[in-house]
N, CA, C and O atoms as a DFTB+ gen file, in Angstrom:
364 C
 N C O
     1  1       0.835      -1.172       0.000
     2  2       0.000       0.000       0.000
     3  2       0.882       1.238       0.000
     4  3       2.027       1.212       0.452
     5  1       0.327       2.302      -0.511
     6  2       1.081       3.542      -0.591
     7  2       0.142       4.737      -0.719
     8  3      -1.059       4.593      -0.949
     9  1       0.734       5.924      -0.561
    10  2       0.016       7.177      -0.762
    11  2       0.360       7.680      -2.161
    12  3       1.517       7.623      -2.578
    13  1      -0.640       8.171      -2.883
    14  2      -0.416       8.657      -4.238
    15  2      -1.270       9.868      -4.548
    16  3      -2.053      10.329      -3.716
    17  1      -1.106      10.375      -5.761
    18  2      -1.895      11.521      -6.233
    19  2      -2.539      11.137      -7.554
    20  3      -1.892      10.567      -8.433
    21  1      -3.822      11.456      -7.684
    22  2      -4.556      11.137      -8.912
    23  2      -4.057      12.042     -10.025
    24  3      -4.115      13.267      -9.925
    25  1      -3.559      11.408     -11.105
    26  2      -3.092      12.163     -12.278
    27  2      -4.214      12.330     -13.289
    28  3      -4.354      13.398     -13.885
    29  1      -5.015      11.289     -13.491
    30  2      -6.089      11.362     -14.480
    31  2      -6.837      10.054     -14.561
    32  3      -6.640       9.156     -13.744
    33  1      -7.699       9.957     -15.556
    34  2      -8.521       8.757     -15.694
    35  2      -8.157       7.998     -16.963
    36  3      -7.513       8.534     -17.865
    37  1      -8.580       6.747     -17.013
    38  2      -8.355       5.881     -18.162
    39  2      -9.709       5.596     -18.791
    40  3     -10.636       5.152     -18.114
    41  1      -9.818       5.852     -20.088
    42  2     -11.062       5.584     -20.812
    43  2     -10.879       4.333     -21.658
    44  3      -9.827       4.128     -22.263
    45  1     -11.916       3.499     -21.695
    46  2     -11.856       2.270     -22.469
    47  2     -13.238       1.952     -23.022
    48  3     -14.229       1.983     -22.293
    49  1     -13.297       1.649     -24.306
    50  2     -14.593       1.297     -24.900
    51  2     -14.916      -0.175     -24.695
    52  3     -16.083      -0.567     -24.710
    53  1     -13.888      -0.986     -24.503
    54  2     -14.089      -2.415     -24.258
    55  2     -13.387      -2.766     -22.952
    56  3     -12.202      -2.483     -22.776
    57  1     -14.138      -3.390     -22.030
    58  2     -13.585      -3.750     -20.728
    59  2     -13.892      -5.203     -20.421
    60  3     -14.856      -5.770     -20.936
    61  1     -13.059      -5.801     -19.572
    62  2     -13.419      -7.084     -19.003
    63  2     -14.680      -6.889     -18.176
    64  3     -14.918      -5.806     -17.642
    65  1     -15.472      -7.919     -18.074
    66  2     -16.748      -7.831     -17.349
    67  2     -16.568      -7.363     -15.908
    68  3     -17.417      -6.645     -15.381
    69  1     -15.475      -7.762     -15.267
    70  2     -15.282      -7.372     -13.861
    71  2     -15.057      -5.875     -13.682
    72  3     -15.191      -5.356     -12.573
    73  1     -14.713      -5.170     -14.772
    74  2     -14.504      -3.724     -14.689
    75  2     -15.744      -2.919     -15.052
    76  3     -15.722      -1.692     -14.955
    77  1     -16.814      -3.568     -15.463
    78  2     -18.036      -2.840     -15.814
    79  2     -18.515      -2.035     -14.612
    80  3     -18.637      -2.570     -13.509
    81  1     -18.782      -0.763     -14.824
    82  2     -19.259       0.109     -13.748
    83  2     -18.155       0.644     -12.848
    84  3     -18.436       1.360     -11.888
    85  1     -16.895       0.306     -13.145
    86  2     -15.758       0.770     -12.343
    87  2     -15.015       1.872     -13.075
    88  3     -14.865       1.832     -14.296
    89  1     -14.557       2.848     -12.325
    90  2     -13.727       3.902     -12.878
    91  2     -12.266       3.533     -12.677
    92  3     -11.886       3.056     -11.608
    93  1     -11.445       3.753     -13.701
    94  2     -10.012       3.474     -13.616
    95  2      -9.255       4.791     -13.613
    96  3      -9.498       5.655     -14.456
    97  1      -8.334       4.945     -12.661
    98  2      -7.567       6.181     -12.529
    99  2      -6.070       5.893     -12.560
   100  3      -5.624       4.839     -12.108
   101  1      -5.302       6.830     -13.092
   102  2      -3.842       6.766     -13.063
   103  2      -3.389       7.468     -11.786
   104  3      -3.730       8.626     -11.547
   105  1      -2.612       6.747     -10.964
   106  2      -2.168       7.270      -9.677
   107  2      -0.650       7.316      -9.646
   108  3       0.005       6.293      -9.850
   109  1      -0.081       8.493      -9.391
   110  2       1.365       8.646      -9.199
   111  2       1.704       8.284      -7.758
   112  3       1.082       8.798      -6.828
   113  1       2.687       7.402      -7.563
   114  2       3.147       7.096      -6.220
   115  2       3.937       8.283      -5.681
   116  3       4.675       8.930      -6.425
   117  1       3.784       8.573      -4.381
   118  2       4.479       9.688      -3.746
   119  2       5.478       9.174      -2.720
   120  3       5.250       8.147      -2.080
   121  1       6.600       9.902      -2.564
   122  2       7.548       9.562      -1.513
   123  2       7.090      10.212      -0.198
   124  3       6.025      10.827      -0.144
   125  1       7.893      10.071       0.850
   126  2       7.494      10.595       2.163
   127  2       7.428      12.115       2.223
   128  3       6.824      12.676       3.137
   129  1       8.047      12.783       1.252
   130  2       7.977      14.243       1.196
   131  2       6.838      14.738       0.308
   132  3       6.652      15.945       0.149
   133  1       6.076      13.809      -0.271
   134  2       4.954      14.176      -1.124
   135  2       5.315      14.406      -2.580
   136  3       4.510      14.940      -3.343
   137  1       6.525      14.007      -2.975
   138  2       6.975      14.170      -4.357
   139  2       6.753      12.886      -5.149
   140  3       6.908      11.796      -4.600
   141  1       6.393      12.992      -6.430
   142  2       6.216      11.793      -7.253
   143  2       7.523      11.008      -7.369
   144  3       8.599      11.588      -7.511
   145  1       7.408       9.675      -7.304
   146  2       8.587       8.802      -7.387
   147  2       8.911       8.429      -8.827
   148  3       9.990       7.901      -9.096
   149  1       7.999       8.692      -9.754
   150  2       8.164       8.248     -11.134
   151  2       7.432       6.949     -11.410
   152  3       7.300       6.546     -12.566
   153  1       6.957       6.290     -10.370
   154  2       6.171       5.059     -10.499
   155  2       4.689       5.416     -10.496
   156  3       4.289       6.412      -9.894
   157  1       3.879       4.605     -11.165
   158  2       2.440       4.841     -11.178
   159  2       1.697       3.520     -11.303
   160  3       2.282       2.502     -11.672
   161  1       0.426       3.543     -10.998
   162  2      -0.465       2.399     -11.165
   163  2      -1.752       2.876     -11.801
   164  3      -2.117       4.047     -11.695
   165  1      -2.433       1.962     -12.461
   166  2      -3.804       2.195     -12.884
   167  2      -4.663       1.468     -11.868
   168  3      -4.553       0.251     -11.714
   169  1      -5.517       2.207     -11.173
   170  2      -6.274       1.665     -10.044
   171  2      -7.769       1.705     -10.307
   172  3      -8.269       2.573     -11.022
   173  1      -8.470       0.748      -9.716
   174  2      -9.922       0.777      -9.681
   175  2     -10.311       1.728      -8.546
   176  3      -9.841       1.572      -7.419
   177  1     -11.158       2.701      -8.836
   178  2     -11.536       3.726      -7.859
   179  2     -12.813       3.317      -7.136
   180  3     -13.875       3.209      -7.750
   181  1     -12.705       3.087      -5.823
   182  2     -13.898       2.798      -5.022
   183  2     -14.205       3.947      -4.069
   184  3     -15.145       3.859      -3.280
   185  1     -13.416       5.031      -4.133
   186  2     -13.582       6.154      -3.208
   187  2     -14.046       7.433      -3.893
   188  3     -14.177       8.465      -3.235
   189  1     -14.294       7.387      -5.185
   190  2     -14.757       8.538      -5.963
   191  2     -13.802       9.726      -5.845
   192  3     -14.212      10.845      -5.535
   193  1     -12.521       9.456      -6.099
   194  2     -11.490      10.494      -6.055
   195  2     -11.497      11.294      -7.350
   196  3     -12.057      10.870      -8.361
   197  1     -10.865      12.457      -7.296
   198  2     -10.780      13.313      -8.471
   199  2      -9.344      13.710      -8.754
   200  3      -8.458      13.451      -7.940
   201  1      -9.103      14.336      -9.897
   202  2      -7.751      14.750     -10.269
   203  2      -7.109      15.619      -9.192
   204  3      -7.725      16.555      -8.683
   205  1      -5.855      15.295      -8.852
   206  2      -5.122      16.053      -7.847
   207  2      -5.318      15.576      -6.422
   208  3      -4.563      15.982      -5.538
   209  1      -6.315      14.720      -6.163
   210  2      -6.547      14.223      -4.805
   211  2      -5.383      13.355      -4.338
   212  3      -4.799      12.609      -5.124
   213  1      -5.052      13.461      -3.051
   214  2      -4.100      12.555      -2.418
   215  2      -4.913      11.350      -1.955
   216  3      -5.949      11.503      -1.309
   217  1      -4.433      10.139      -2.293
   218  2      -5.233       8.937      -2.069
   219  2      -4.410       7.819      -1.443
   220  3      -3.180       7.831      -1.487
   221  1      -5.108       6.865      -0.867
   222  2      -4.536       5.665      -0.274
   223  2      -4.778       4.520      -1.249
   224  3      -5.922       4.252      -1.618
   225  1      -3.706       3.839      -1.670
   226  2      -3.816       2.777      -2.663
   227  2      -3.379       1.446      -2.059
   228  3      -2.335       1.357      -1.412
   229  1      -4.182       0.425      -2.275
   230  2      -3.804      -0.939      -1.930
   231  2      -3.369      -1.596      -3.235
   232  3      -4.177      -1.779      -4.146
   233  1      -2.092      -1.946      -3.319
   234  2      -1.548      -2.468      -4.579
   235  2      -1.169      -3.944      -4.477
   236  3      -0.109      -4.360      -4.943
   237  1      -2.029      -4.702      -3.879
   238  2      -1.832      -6.141      -3.751
   239  2      -3.115      -6.805      -4.234
   240  3      -4.191      -6.525      -3.706
   241  1      -3.017      -7.666      -5.213
   242  2      -4.173      -8.213      -5.912
   243  2      -5.248      -8.841      -5.053
   244  3      -6.427      -8.547      -5.248
   245  1      -4.883      -9.701      -4.100
   246  2      -5.903     -10.390      -3.312
   247  2      -6.735      -9.415      -2.488
   248  3      -7.957      -9.550      -2.417
   249  1      -6.087      -8.440      -1.867
   250  2      -6.828      -7.426      -1.096
   251  2      -7.752      -6.633      -2.005
   252  3      -8.888      -6.338      -1.633
   253  1      -7.274      -6.284      -3.195
   254  2      -8.099      -5.562      -4.161
   255  2      -9.327      -6.358      -4.564
   256  3     -10.425      -5.806      -4.642
   257  1      -9.157      -7.641      -4.819
   258  2     -10.298      -8.489      -5.178
   259  2     -11.296      -8.575      -4.032
   260  3     -12.504      -8.593      -4.271
   261  1     -10.812      -8.630      -2.780
   262  2     -11.706      -8.675      -1.631
   263  2     -12.529      -7.396      -1.526
   264  3     -13.735      -7.453      -1.286
   265  1     -11.889      -6.247      -1.704
   266  2     -12.600      -4.971      -1.627
   267  2     -13.690      -4.897      -2.686
   268  3     -14.787      -4.406      -2.419
   269  1     -13.391      -5.383      -3.881
   270  2     -14.349      -5.328      -4.987
   271  2     -15.334      -6.488      -4.995
   272  3     -16.270      -6.503      -5.794
   273  1     -15.128      -7.471      -4.102
   274  2     -16.013      -8.636      -4.072
   275  2     -15.836      -9.517      -5.298
   276  3     -16.807     -10.103      -5.778
   277  1     -14.608      -9.623      -5.818
   278  2     -14.329     -10.387      -7.035
   279  2     -13.448     -11.609      -6.746
   280  3     -12.656     -12.016      -7.596
   281  1     -13.583     -12.192      -5.552
   282  2     -12.778     -13.361      -5.206
   283  2     -13.412     -14.620      -5.750
   284  3     -14.635     -14.632      -5.892
   285  1     -12.703     -15.665      -6.063
   286  2     -11.246     -15.767      -6.092
   287  2     -10.651     -15.314      -7.416
   288  3      -9.433     -15.181      -7.532
   289  1     -11.490     -15.074      -8.415
   290  2     -10.987     -14.685      -9.727
   291  2     -11.122     -13.186      -9.925
   292  3     -11.913     -12.526      -9.252
   293  1     -10.357     -12.666     -10.837
   294  2     -10.458     -11.252     -11.165
   295  2      -9.089     -10.650     -11.391
   296  3      -8.165     -10.852     -10.603
   297  1      -8.973      -9.918     -12.461
   298  2      -7.700      -9.290     -12.819
   299  2      -7.619      -7.913     -12.186
   300  3      -7.698      -6.898     -12.878
   301  1      -7.461      -7.878     -10.869
   302  2      -7.370      -6.616     -10.137
   303  2      -6.060      -6.614      -9.372
   304  3      -5.779      -7.537      -8.607
   305  1      -5.268      -5.590      -9.575
   306  2      -4.002      -5.491      -8.848
   307  2      -4.005      -4.336      -7.860
   308  3      -3.524      -4.488      -6.737
   309  1      -4.537      -3.184      -8.255
   310  2      -4.472      -1.997      -7.407
   311  2      -5.856      -1.362      -7.276
   312  3      -6.589      -1.216      -8.254
   313  1      -6.191      -0.988      -6.034
   314  2      -7.481      -0.361      -5.740
   315  2      -7.233       0.930      -4.974
   316  3      -6.507       0.946      -3.980
   317  1      -7.845       2.008      -5.447
   318  2      -7.816       3.275      -4.743
   319  2      -8.846       3.136      -3.621
   320  3     -10.050       3.158      -3.872
   321  1      -8.365       2.994      -2.380
   322  2      -9.244       2.637      -1.269
   323  2      -9.769       3.830      -0.478
   324  3     -10.744       3.687       0.259
   325  1      -9.153       4.997      -0.610
   326  2      -9.641       6.142       0.145
   327  2      -8.956       7.437      -0.230
   328  3      -7.833       7.436      -0.734
   329  1      -9.639       8.543       0.018
   330  2      -9.085       9.879      -0.191
   331  2      -8.505      10.341       1.146
   332  3      -9.172      10.271       2.178
   333  1      -7.262      10.810       1.117
   334  2      -6.557      11.225       2.336
   335  2      -6.912      12.674       2.649
   336  3      -6.763      13.557       1.804
   337  1      -7.379      12.907       3.866
   338  2      -7.703      14.265       4.312
   339  2      -6.488      14.959       4.918
   340  3      -6.291      16.160       4.731
   341  1      -5.682      14.200       5.641
   342  2      -4.556      14.809       6.346
   343  2      -3.508      13.745       6.629
   344  3      -3.838      12.586       6.882
   345  1      -2.244      14.147       6.584
   346  2      -1.139      13.249       6.935
   347  2      -0.341      13.916       8.045
   348  3       0.067      15.070       7.917
   349  1      -0.123      13.200       9.118
   350  2       0.701      13.688      10.220
   351  2       1.878      12.754      10.353
   352  3       1.706      11.557      10.582
   353  1       3.074      13.294      10.210
   354  2       4.281      12.466      10.150
   355  2       5.216      12.855      11.285
   356  3       5.575      14.023      11.431
   357  1       5.613      11.862      12.094
   358  2       6.563      12.085      13.187
   359  2       7.778      11.219      12.916
   360  3       7.665       9.996      12.838
   361  1       8.943      11.844      12.771
   362  2      10.165      11.085      12.506
   363  2      10.824      10.625      13.788
   364  3      11.866       9.971      13.747
């Protein structure tokens, strides 16, 4: 899991059945200082996030399938699980 920022959305005219009704977003991974790492994921959005939002991403397939109710099958790797309101960091 990681914290990321929504860069944009992915549009598709043809989808696997498990993605019907799901929004797909491009999420930039952020480091601890809030800067993009250069890594990104395409995530299924279950939190209704928008461009620029800071979000919590679960990037492990089995957890993603559980959240979406697509167990045991389903081609899901990353799920945008929540919009982050605030981060408090103590070193």
